[in-house]
C-alpha positions as CSV (number, residue, x, y, z in Angstrom):
1,M,-6.3,14.3,-17.2
2,P,-3.4,12.1,-18.2
3,P,-2.8,8.7,-16.7
4,L,-0.6,8.4,-13.6
5,R,2.1,5.9,-14.0
6,I,3.0,4.0,-10.8
7,A,5.9,1.8,-10.0
8,L,5.3,-1.3,-7.8
9,L,8.5,-2.2,-6.0
10,Q,8.2,-5.9,-5.2
11,S,11.0,-6.4,-2.7
12,S,11.6,-7.5,0.9
13,G,14.7,-5.3,1.2
14,R,17.2,-6.4,3.9
15,L,15.8,-7.5,7.3
16,G,16.8,-5.1,10.0
17,D,19.0,-2.9,7.8
18,V,17.3,0.5,7.4
19,A,20.2,2.2,5.7
20,E,20.4,-0.5,3.0
21,N,16.6,-0.4,2.5
22,L,16.8,3.4,2.1
23,K,19.6,2.9,-0.5
24,E,17.4,0.4,-2.4
25,L,14.5,2.8,-2.3
26,D,16.6,5.6,-3.7
27,E,17.8,3.4,-6.5
28,A,14.3,2.2,-7.2
29,A,13.0,5.8,-7.2
30,E,15.6,6.7,-9.8
31,R,14.5,3.8,-12.1
32,A,10.8,4.6,-11.6
33,A,11.3,8.2,-12.5
34,R,13.3,7.2,-15.6
35,G,10.3,5.0,-16.5
36,G,7.9,7.9,-16.3
37,A,6.4,7.0,-12.9
38,G,4.9,9.7,-10.7
39,L,4.4,7.4,-7.7
40,L,6.5,4.5,-6.2
41,V,4.8,2.0,-3.9
42,T,6.8,-0.3,-1.6
43,S,5.8,-3.4,0.4
44,E,4.6,-3.6,4.0
45,M,7.3,-2.8,6.6
46,F,9.7,-2.2,3.7
47,L,11.8,0.2,5.8
48,T,12.9,-2.4,8.4
49,G,11.8,-5.8,7.1
50,Y,8.8,-7.7,8.3
51,A,10.1,-10.7,10.3
52,L,11.7,-8.7,13.1
53,D,12.2,-10.3,16.5
54,L,9.2,-9.3,18.6
55,A,11.4,-7.7,21.3
56,D,13.2,-5.6,18.6
57,V,10.2,-4.0,17.0
58,P,9.9,-1.0,19.4
59,S,13.6,-0.1,18.8
60,Y,13.1,0.0,15.1
61,A,9.9,2.1,15.3
62,E,10.1,5.8,14.3
63,T,7.8,8.7,14.5
64,R,6.1,9.7,11.2
65,D,8.4,12.7,11.0
66,G,11.5,10.9,12.1
67,M,14.9,10.5,10.5
68,S,13.8,7.9,7.9
69,A,10.8,10.0,6.9
70,R,13.1,12.9,6.3
71,A,15.4,10.7,4.2
72,I,12.5,9.5,2.1
73,G,11.3,13.0,1.7
74,E,14.7,13.9,0.2
75,I,14.5,10.8,-2.1
76,A,11.0,11.9,-3.3
77,R,12.3,15.5,-3.9
78,R,15.4,14.4,-5.7
79,H,13.6,12.1,-8.2
80,G,10.4,14.2,-8.5
81,L,7.8,11.5,-7.6
82,A,5.6,10.5,-4.7
83,V,6.6,7.5,-2.5
84,L,4.5,5.2,-0.4
85,Y,6.5,3.2,2.1
86,G,5.7,0.8,4.9
87,Y,7.3,1.1,8.4
88,P,6.8,0.5,12.1
89,E,5.5,3.8,13.6
90,R,6.0,5.0,17.1
91,D,3.4,7.5,18.3
92,A,5.2,10.6,19.5
93,E,2.7,11.1,22.4
94,T,1.8,7.7,23.6
95,G,4.7,5.6,22.5
96,A,2.3,3.0,21.0
97,V,3.8,1.2,18.0
98,F,1.7,0.8,14.8
99,N,2.2,-1.1,11.5
100,S,2.0,2.0,9.2
101,A,2.4,3.3,5.7
102,Q,3.2,6.9,4.8
103,L,2.7,8.7,1.5
104,V,5.2,11.4,0.8
105,G,4.7,13.8,-2.1
106,P,7.3,14.9,-4.7
107,E,8.0,18.0,-2.7
108,G,9.2,15.8,0.2
109,T,6.2,16.5,2.5
110,A,4.0,13.9,4.0
111,L,0.6,13.7,2.4
112,A,-1.0,10.9,4.5
113,N,-0.1,8.4,7.2
114,Y,-2.1,5.2,7.7
115,R,-2.1,2.7,10.6
116,K,-3.1,-0.9,9.8
117,T,-6.5,-1.6,11.3
118,H,-6.7,-5.4,11.0
119,L,-3.7,-7.1,12.4
120,F,-2.9,-10.6,11.0
121,G,-1.6,-13.4,13.2
122,C,0.1,-13.6,16.5
123,F,3.2,-11.7,15.5
124,E,1.3,-8.6,14.4
125,Q,-1.2,-8.7,17.3
126,D,1.7,-8.9,19.8
127,A,3.9,-6.3,18.1
128,F,1.5,-3.6,17.1
129,T,-1.5,-1.5,18.3
130,P,-4.3,-1.6,15.7
131,G,-5.2,1.7,14.1
132,D,-8.7,3.0,14.4
133,T,-9.1,5.1,11.2
134,P,-10.2,2.9,8.3
135,V,-10.3,5.6,5.6
136,V,-7.2,7.7,5.1
137,Q,-6.9,9.7,1.8
138,A,-4.8,12.2,0.0
139,E,-5.2,14.2,-3.2
140,Y,-2.4,13.6,-5.7
141,A,-2.1,13.9,-9.5
142,G,-5.8,14.7,-9.7
143,L,-6.7,11.4,-8.0
144,R,-8.1,10.7,-4.5
145,I,-5.7,8.2,-3.1
146,G,-6.4,5.9,-0.2
147,I,-4.1,3.6,1.8
148,M,-4.6,0.2,3.4
149,I,-2.1,-2.5,4.5
150,C,-2.3,-6.1,3.5
151,Y,-4.9,-7.9,5.6
152,D,-7.1,-4.8,5.6
153,V,-8.0,-5.3,1.9
154,E,-9.4,-8.7,2.6
155,F,-12.4,-7.2,4.3
156,P,-15.0,-6.1,1.7
157,E,-16.5,-3.5,4.1
158,N,-13.1,-1.8,4.3
159,V,-12.7,-1.3,0.6
160,R,-16.4,-0.4,0.2
161,A,-15.9,2.4,2.8
162,H,-13.1,3.8,0.5
163,A,-15.4,3.5,-2.5
164,L,-18.1,5.5,-0.7
165,A,-15.5,8.1,0.3
166,G,-14.5,8.6,-3.3
167,T,-11.2,6.8,-3.4
168,D,-9.9,6.4,-7.0
169,L,-6.6,4.5,-6.3
170,L,-6.1,2.3,-3.2
171,L,-2.5,1.7,-2.3
172,V,-1.9,-1.6,-0.4
173,P,1.6,-2.4,0.7
174,T,1.6,-6.1,1.6
175,A,3.4,-9.0,3.3
176,Q,1.3,-11.7,1.7
177,M,2.7,-15.2,2.5
178,H,2.2,-18.8,1.3
179,P,-0.4,-20.4,1.1
180,F,-2.6,-17.3,0.6
181,Q,-1.5,-16.3,-2.9
182,F,-5.1,-16.5,-4.1
183,V,-5.6,-13.1,-2.4
184,A,-3.2,-11.5,-4.9
185,E,-4.4,-13.6,-7.8
186,Q,-8.2,-13.5,-7.4
187,L,-9.4,-11.4,-4.4
188,V,-7.7,-8.1,-5.2
189,P,-9.0,-7.8,-8.8
190,V,-12.5,-8.6,-7.5
191,R,-12.2,-5.9,-4.8
192,A,-11.2,-3.4,-7.6
193,F,-14.2,-4.4,-9.7
194,E,-16.8,-4.5,-7.0
195,S,-15.8,-1.2,-5.5
196,Q,-14.9,0.5,-8.8
197,M,-11.4,1.7,-8.1
198,Y,-7.8,1.0,-9.0
199,I,-5.9,-1.1,-6.4
200,A,-2.1,-1.2,-6.3
201,Y,-1.2,-4.3,-4.2
202,V,2.6,-4.5,-3.6
203,N,4.0,-7.6,-1.9
204,R,7.2,-8.8,-0.4
205,T,9.0,-11.8,-1.9
206,G,11.0,-14.8,-0.9
207,P,11.8,-16.3,2.5
208,E,12.1,-14.1,5.6
209,G,12.2,-15.6,9.1
210,E,9.4,-18.1,9.4
211,F,7.5,-16.6,6.4
212,E,7.6,-17.3,2.7
213,F,6.3,-14.3,0.8
214,V,4.7,-15.0,-2.6
215,G,5.2,-11.8,-4.6
216,L,2.5,-11.5,-7.4
217,S,2.1,-7.7,-6.9
218,C,-0.4,-6.2,-9.2
219,L,-2.3,-3.1,-10.3
220,A,-6.0,-4.1,-10.6
221,S,-8.4,-2.0,-12.6
222,P,-12.0,-1.2,-11.9
223,D,-13.0,-2.8,-15.2
224,G,-12.0,-6.2,-13.9
225,T,-8.6,-6.4,-15.6
226,T,-5.2,-6.6,-14.1
227,R,-3.1,-3.8,-15.7
228,T,0.3,-5.2,-14.6
229,R,1.4,-8.3,-12.6
230,A,4.8,-9.2,-11.1
231,G,6.1,-12.7,-10.8
232,R,7.4,-14.4,-7.6
233,G,10.9,-12.8,-7.5
234,Q,12.2,-9.4,-6.8
235,E,11.3,-6.9,-9.5
236,M,9.7,-3.5,-10.2
237,V,6.7,-3.3,-12.6
238,L,5.0,-0.2,-14.0
239,G,1.3,0.4,-14.6
240,D,-0.9,3.3,-15.6
241,V,-3.9,4.6,-13.6
242,D,-6.1,6.1,-16.3
243,P,-8.8,8.5,-15.0
244,E,-10.8,8.1,-18.2
245,R,-10.9,4.3,-17.8
246,L,-12.1,4.9,-14.2
247,V,-14.9,7.2,-15.3
248,A,-16.0,4.9,-18.0
249,S,-16.0,1.9,-15.7
250,R,-18.1,3.7,-13.1
251,E,-20.6,4.7,-15.7
252,N,-21.0,1.2,-17.0
253,N,-20.9,-0.7,-13.7
254,P,-24.0,-0.1,-11.6
255,Y,-22.8,-1.7,-8.3
256,L,-22.4,1.5,-6.3
257,R,-25.5,3.1,-7.8
258,D,-27.7,0.0,-7.2
259,R,-26.8,-0.5,-3.5
260,R,-29.7,-0.5,-1.0
261,P,-28.0,0.5,2.3
262,G,-31.2,0.1,4.2
263,L,-31.0,-3.7,3.7
264,Y,-27.5,-4.0,5.1
265,A,-28.1,-2.4,8.6
266,S,-27.6,-5.8,10.3
267,L,-24.0,-5.8,9.0
268,I,-23.1,-3.1,11.4
């Protein structure tokens, strides 16, 4: 099976301007496709921006099949690649608002939608309802792809649950801010190694409202290496998810085989 090239779009877009962010996504998808990518991953809340006024969040929220989802489906079809984007989601039945990420396939159809389960800080806890499904997956390009959002990946139990469910590539759109850059630099590669998977961690960058996002997006590999790493500014980087490297790493690393679940009952 050939490697899957993925594009990590490290950008904060334009706060509150959905039309401009869709335009940027379209342009990034074109560049990614030219670079041979089969998957483009954006940052957390890329569609609208992260630092929205609390009172405005519900008005920006869309259903998972709303107007922006259809526009992104058309972008994916036009450029022939899958797209993972972050957005505020309004539940069509209850009206609850979630911090979500949706994976759209190259045919323009939704493959998976994930709602952030661990909300970080007062803004998120006041603005959003926490999701209650920790493992969301989709099959794409011969890989089992999972989705988390930012703070979720900092809980080892979360990532291990994906490992036990067979996730090969974990997509993590992120709004990682100063002074927590050690998460991107150190914690994410460790998560990839200890749970034997690829992790694509895609951050926002620069000042936005009261936040200062640190960039440093990366594709971490199960063998403990970082396959690609962005700097602090706006950019798009490419990296390959190699199924053969994944198989070899899992054969050589005994972490998952040597677990003794009976000893860990107290953790749950």
